[in-house]
LUMPA-898043 format. One record per residue (C-alpha): residue in three letters; residue number from 1; x, y, z. Coordinates in steps of 0.5 Angstrom, whole numbers, plus 2048, in hexadecimal, padded with zeros to 3 digits. Layout:
N
<rest = Ala	nr = NUM	c1 = X	c2 = Y	c3 = Z>
...
This chain:
73
<rest = Met	nr = 1	c1 = 800	c2 = 800	c3 = 800>
<rest = Ser	nr = 2	c1 = 802	c2 = 807	c3 = 7FE>
<rest = His	nr = 3	c1 = 802	c2 = 80D	c3 = 803>
<rest = Lys	nr = 4	c1 = 804	c2 = 814	c3 = 803>
<rest = Val	nr = 5	c1 = 808	c2 = 817	c3 = 809>
<rest = Ser	nr = 6	c1 = 80A	c2 = 81E	c3 = 80A>
<rest = Val	nr = 7	c1 = 812	c2 = 81E	c3 = 80B>
<rest = Leu	nr = 8	c1 = 816	c2 = 824	c3 = 80D>
<rest = Ile	nr = 9	c1 = 81D	c2 = 825	c3 = 80B>
<rest = Glu	nr = 10	c1 = 822	c2 = 82A	c3 = 80D>
<rest = Lys	nr = 11	c1 = 829	c2 = 82C	c3 = 80A>
<rest = Asp	nr = 12	c1 = 82F	c2 = 82E	c3 = 80E>
<rest = Asp	nr = 13	c1 = 837	c2 = 82D	c3 = 80E>
<rest = Ser	nr = 14	c1 = 837	c2 = 826	c3 = 80F>
<rest = Gly	nr = 15	c1 = 832	c2 = 824	c3 = 80A>
<rest = Tyr	nr = 16	c1 = 82A	c2 = 823	c3 = 80A>
<rest = Tyr	nr = 17	c1 = 826	c2 = 821	c3 = 810>
<rest = Ala	nr = 18	c1 = 81F	c2 = 81E	c3 = 80F>
<rest = Tyr	nr = 19	c1 = 819	c2 = 81C	c3 = 813>
<rest = Cys	nr = 20	c1 = 812	c2 = 81A	c3 = 813>
<rest = Pro	nr = 21	c1 = 80E	c2 = 81E	c3 = 818>
<rest = Ala	nr = 22	c1 = 808	c2 = 819	c3 = 818>
<rest = Leu	nr = 23	c1 = 80C	c2 = 813	c3 = 81A>
<rest = Asp	nr = 24	c1 = 810	c2 = 815	c3 = 820>
<rest = Gly	nr = 25	c1 = 817	c2 = 813	c3 = 820>
<rest = Cys	nr = 26	c1 = 817	c2 = 812	c3 = 818>
<rest = Gln	nr = 27	c1 = 81D	c2 = 816	c3 = 816>
<rest = Ser	nr = 28	c1 = 823	c2 = 815	c3 = 811>
<rest = Gln	nr = 29	c1 = 829	c2 = 819	c3 = 80E>
<rest = Gly	nr = 30	c1 = 82D	c2 = 819	c3 = 808>
<rest = Asp	nr = 31	c1 = 833	c2 = 81D	c3 = 804>
<rest = Ser	nr = 32	c1 = 82E	c2 = 81F	c3 = 7FF>
<rest = Phe	nr = 33	c1 = 827	c2 = 820	c3 = 7FE>
<rest = Glu	nr = 34	c1 = 826	c2 = 81A	c3 = 7F9>
<rest = Glu	nr = 35	c1 = 829	c2 = 816	c3 = 7FF>
<rest = Val	nr = 36	c1 = 825	c2 = 819	c3 = 805>
<rest = Leu	nr = 37	c1 = 81F	c2 = 817	c3 = 801>
<rest = Ser	nr = 38	c1 = 821	c2 = 810	c3 = 7FF>
<rest = Asn	nr = 39	c1 = 823	c2 = 80F	c3 = 807>
<rest = Ile	nr = 40	c1 = 81D	c2 = 812	c3 = 80A>
<rest = Lys	nr = 41	c1 = 818	c2 = 80E	c3 = 805>
<rest = Glu	nr = 42	c1 = 81C	c2 = 808	c3 = 807>
<rest = Ala	nr = 43	c1 = 81B	c2 = 80A	c3 = 80F>
<rest = Ile	nr = 44	c1 = 813	c2 = 80B	c3 = 80E>
<rest = Glu	nr = 45	c1 = 812	c2 = 805	c3 = 80A>
<rest = Leu	nr = 46	c1 = 816	c2 = 801	c3 = 810>
<rest = Tyr	nr = 47	c1 = 812	c2 = 805	c3 = 815>
<rest = Ile	nr = 48	c1 = 80B	c2 = 804	c3 = 812>
<rest = Glu	nr = 49	c1 = 80D	c2 = 7FC	c3 = 812>
<rest = Thr	nr = 50	c1 = 80D	c2 = 7FD	c3 = 81A>
<rest = Leu	nr = 51	c1 = 806	c2 = 800	c3 = 81B>
<rest = Ser	nr = 52	c1 = 800	c2 = 7FC	c3 = 81C>
<rest = Glu	nr = 53	c1 = 7FA	c2 = 7FE	c3 = 817>
<rest = Glu	nr = 54	c1 = 7F7	c2 = 802	c3 = 81C>
<rest = Glu	nr = 55	c1 = 7FD	c2 = 806	c3 = 81D>
<rest = Arg	nr = 56	c1 = 7FE	c2 = 807	c3 = 815>
<rest = Gln	nr = 57	c1 = 7F7	c2 = 80A	c3 = 815>
<rest = Glu	nr = 58	c1 = 7F9	c2 = 80F	c3 = 81B>
<rest = Tyr	nr = 59	c1 = 800	c2 = 811	c3 = 819>
<rest = Leu	nr = 60	c1 = 7FF	c2 = 811	c3 = 811>
<rest = Ser	nr = 61	c1 = 7F8	c2 = 815	c3 = 811>
<rest = Lys	nr = 62	c1 = 7FC	c2 = 81B	c3 = 814>
<rest = Glu	nr = 63	c1 = 7FC	c2 = 821	c3 = 80F>
<rest = Ile	nr = 64	c1 = 802	c2 = 825	c3 = 810>
<rest = Leu	nr = 65	c1 = 802	c2 = 82C	c3 = 80C>
<rest = Thr	nr = 66	c1 = 809	c2 = 830	c3 = 80B>
<rest = Thr	nr = 67	c1 = 809	c2 = 837	c3 = 809>
<rest = Glu	nr = 68	c1 = 80E	c2 = 83D	c3 = 809>
<rest = Val	nr = 69	c1 = 80D	c2 = 843	c3 = 80D>
<rest = Ala	nr = 70	c1 = 810	c2 = 84A	c3 = 80B>
<rest = Thr	nr = 71	c1 = 812	c2 = 84E	c3 = 811>
<rest = Ser	nr = 72	c1 = 815	c2 = 855	c3 = 812>
<rest = Ala	nr = 73	c1 = 81A	c2 = 854	c3 = 817>
């Protein structure tokens, strides 16, 4: 079964860091954007395999929206 899960990716001097807010503790890293995407996808798939059907319904039904906000500071 296919699922869509929100992932946040941050870039710093060490590379890329990705995490999934809906799946507590599900995170990964990589040296490139492509690598971190591949790594977080694998982490999500492994995480989902550990969930019961009820947990899957609860965790994967969350909708997380992101946006950017401009400030004058």
